[in-house]
C-alpha positions as CSV (number, residue, x, y, z in Angstrom):
1,M,-5.0,-10.1,18.9
2,K,-4.4,-13.6,16.2
3,K,-2.6,-16.5,18.2
4,E,-0.3,-16.5,15.1
5,L,0.6,-12.2,16.2
6,Y,-0.1,-13.1,19.3
7,D,2.9,-15.8,20.0
8,M,5.7,-13.8,17.3
9,L,5.2,-10.9,19.7
10,S,5.6,-12.8,22.7
11,S,8.6,-15.3,21.2
12,S,10.0,-12.0,21.0
13,A,9.6,-10.7,23.4
14,E,10.8,-13.3,25.7
15,A,14.0,-13.4,23.4
16,D,14.9,-10.3,24.4
17,K,14.5,-11.1,28.2
18,K,17.3,-14.5,27.8
19,K,19.6,-12.5,25.8
20,A,19.3,-9.2,28.6
21,L,20.0,-11.7,31.2
22,L,22.4,-13.4,30.1
23,T,24.1,-10.3,29.0
24,L,24.0,-9.1,32.4
25,D,25.0,-13.1,34.0
26,L,28.6,-13.1,31.4
27,L,28.7,-8.9,33.1
28,S,29.0,-9.8,36.9
29,N,29.9,-13.5,36.8
30,N,32.7,-13.8,34.2
31,A,34.4,-10.2,34.1
32,V,37.7,-11.7,33.2
33,G,35.6,-11.8,29.9
34,I,35.3,-7.7,29.9
35,G,39.4,-7.1,30.3
36,D,40.4,-5.4,27.2
37,H,37.3,-2.7,27.6
38,S,36.9,0.0,29.1
39,T,34.8,0.3,32.4
40,G,32.0,2.5,30.7
41,D,31.6,0.3,28.3
42,F,31.3,-2.2,30.8
43,Y,28.9,0.2,32.3
44,N,27.4,0.6,28.8
45,N,26.9,-3.1,28.0
46,A,25.2,-3.9,31.8
47,E,22.8,-0.3,31.4
48,D,21.7,-1.9,27.9
49,A,21.4,-4.9,29.8
50,L,19.1,-3.9,31.3
51,N,16.9,-0.8,29.6
52,M,17.0,-4.4,27.3
53,L,15.6,-6.5,30.3
54,V,13.4,-4.4,31.2
55,D,11.7,-3.2,27.5
56,A,11.2,-7.1,27.3
57,D,8.9,-7.6,30.4
58,D,7.6,-4.0,29.6
59,R,6.4,-5.7,26.2
60,L,5.3,-9.1,27.6
61,N,3.6,-6.8,30.7
62,T,1.2,-4.6,27.9
63,L,0.4,-8.3,26.0
64,E,-0.9,-9.8,28.8
65,K,-3.2,-7.3,29.5
66,Y,-4.3,-6.5,26.7
67,F,-4.5,-9.3,24.6
68,K,-4.4,-12.7,27.1
69,N,-7.3,-12.4,28.1
70,K,-8.8,-11.7,25.3
71,S,-12.0,-13.7,23.9
72,K,-10.2,-17.5,23.4
73,R,-11.7,-17.0,19.1
74,Q,-10.1,-13.9,19.0
75,L,-6.8,-15.0,19.9
76,N,-7.7,-19.3,18.3
77,G,-7.5,-17.9,15.4
């Protein structure tokens, strides 16, 4: 895999991971911000954030497992 493609995929997964962690933090530490929403919305937002986190971690682990240890020549280019 070309380094540029690997970097793009990794960056995208890292960004999703950070979004998910931020969302979970906001939901757990700033509950007043969701006061106009139902508890169903709250639970759905929490589930969505957790799913995004799991997906991002899976993507990062897959990249690491299958592509990180390939030859430096492949990753560099």
